[in-house]
C-alpha positions in Angstrom: -85.8 51.9 97.6 -86.0 51.1 101.7 -87.2 55.3 102.0 -89.9 54.5 99.0 -91.0 51.4 100.5 -91.1 53.6 104.4 -93.3 56.3 102.5 -96.4 53.8 101.1 -95.6 52.2 104.6 -96.3 55.2 106.6 -99.2 56.2 104.0 -100.8 53.1 104.7 -100.8 53.5 108.2 -102.1 57.1 108.7 -104.7 55.9 106.3 -106.2 52.8 107.6 -105.9 55.0 111.1 -108.0 57.9 109.3 -110.6 55.5 108.5 -110.6 53.7 111.5 -110.4 56.6 113.8 -114.1 57.5 114.0 -115.0 53.7 115.2 -111.8 53.4 117.3 -113.4 56.3 119.4 -117.0 55.2 119.3 -114.6 51.8 120.7 -112.5 53.8 123.5 -115.7 55.6 124.7 -117.8 52.1 124.4 -114.6 50.6 126.8 -114.7 53.2 128.8 -118.3 52.9 130.3 -118.0 49.7 130.2 -116.7 49.8 133.9 -117.9 46.5 134.9 -116.8 44.3 132.6 -113.0 43.3 133.4 -110.9 43.3 129.9 -108.2 40.7 129.6 -105.7 41.6 126.7 -103.4 39.0 125.2 -100.6 38.9 123.4 -97.3 37.6 121.8 -95.8 36.0 119.2 -97.7 32.8 119.4 -100.2 30.9 121.4 -102.7 34.0 121.4 -105.6 32.6 120.0 -104.5 29.4 121.6 -104.1 30.6 124.9 -107.3 33.3 124.4 -109.8 30.6 123.7 -108.1 29.0 127.1 -109.0 31.4 129.5 -112.5 32.6 127.9 -113.9 28.7 129.0 -112.3 28.5 132.1 -114.1 31.6 132.6 -117.3 31.1 131.0 -118.1 28.0 133.2 -118.8 30.4 135.7 -119.3 33.7 134.1 -120.9 35.6 130.8 -117.6 35.7 128.9 -117.2 38.1 125.8 -114.4 37.2 123.4 -112.4 38.0 120.1 -113.9 36.3 117.5 -111.5 33.4 115.7 -107.9 35.3 115.7 -109.1 38.7 114.5 -106.4 40.1 116.9 -106.0 43.2 114.3 -107.0 47.3 115.0 -110.4 46.4 112.7 -111.1 42.9 115.6 -110.1 44.9 118.6 -112.1 47.4 117.6 -115.9 45.4 117.0 -114.2 42.9 120.2 -114.9 46.5 122.1 -117.6 47.3 120.6 -119.5 43.8 120.8 -118.7 43.5 124.4 -122.0 44.6 126.9 -122.5 45.3 130.4 -123.6 42.1 131.1 -121.0 40.6 130.5 -118.2 40.4 133.4 -115.1 39.3 131.4 -113.7 40.0 128.1 -111.1 38.6 126.8 -109.5 40.2 124.1 -106.5 39.1 121.7 -104.2 41.5 119.8 -101.5 40.9 117.2 -99.5 43.6 115.4 -97.1 43.7 112.5 -95.9 46.9 112.5 -93.9 49.5 115.0 -96.6 51.9 116.7 -99.5 49.6 116.5 -99.7 48.4 120.4 -100.2 51.7 122.0 -103.1 52.8 120.2 -104.6 49.1 121.2 -103.7 49.4 124.3 -105.3 52.3 124.5 -108.4 51.4 123.2 -108.5 48.3 125.4 -107.1 50.0 128.6 -107.1 46.3 129.5 -107.4 45.4 133.5 -104.8 42.2 133.2 -102.1 42.0 130.5 -101.0 38.3 129.3 -97.7 38.1 127.6 -97.1 34.6 125.8 -93.7 34.8 124.2 -91.6 37.0 121.7 -90.2 35.1 118.9 -89.0 35.9 115.0 -92.4 37.2 113.4 -92.8 39.9 110.8 -89.1 40.6 110.6 -89.6 43.2 108.0 -91.0 45.3 110.3 -89.2 43.8 113.6 -85.9 43.6 112.6 -85.1 42.0 115.9 -86.2 40.6 118.8 -85.4 43.6 120.9 -87.3 45.8 118.8 -90.5 43.2 118.8 -90.1 43.0 122.5 -90.0 46.4 123.1 -93.3 47.0 120.5 -95.4 44.4 123.0 -94.6 45.6 126.0 -96.3 48.9 125.1 -99.5 47.3 125.9 -98.2 47.4 129.8 -98.8 50.9 129.6 -101.9 50.8 129.0 -103.1 48.4 131.6 -105.5 50.1 134.5 -104.9 51.8 137.8 -104.8 48.1 140.1 -104.1 45.9 136.9 -101.7 43.1 136.9 -99.2 41.9 134.1 -98.9 37.5 133.6 -95.5 37.2 131.6 -94.1 34.2 130.2 -91.0 34.1 132.7 -89.5 31.2 130.3 -89.0 34.2 128.0 -86.2 36.1 128.6 -88.2 38.6 126.8 -90.7 38.6 128.2 -89.5 38.1 131.5 -87.5 41.8 131.3 -90.6 43.2 130.6 -91.4 42.7 134.3 -88.2 44.2 135.1 -88.5 47.4 133.5 -91.2 49.0 135.6 -93.6 49.7 133.3 
């Protein structure tokens, strides 16, 4: 039973990745051309949308800002957000959500954030992430996508997030 479910999950993952591949490549190229736009990526088990909305509102009081629409924080939402950013946007605030292992490295590669904010780690998608440690490890992969001279804001009140700062990623 578990083997069949795993095969179906892998098939869906490969199929959706190949379906989105042309748009993902276009988004990755477009992101790399937006040299003057600072990309802020926000992830976490909770508080992503609220943090994104608050940060975007603060920045928009002084700068031209682009942000993820609503809570569209999956792969297609990330691609649309990147493709919707324009050279005149000083900041792009991107909300990144994941549902399964292996998704965060692709999001990190697409977004190539200048700043990463991780709000917290909690029980979510427990069928794909059986432990908090596995959830935290996947969320920490976003740090690997930071651009040179990038920075991270980590929730020090969450012990799993605090450990990400000590891991040297």
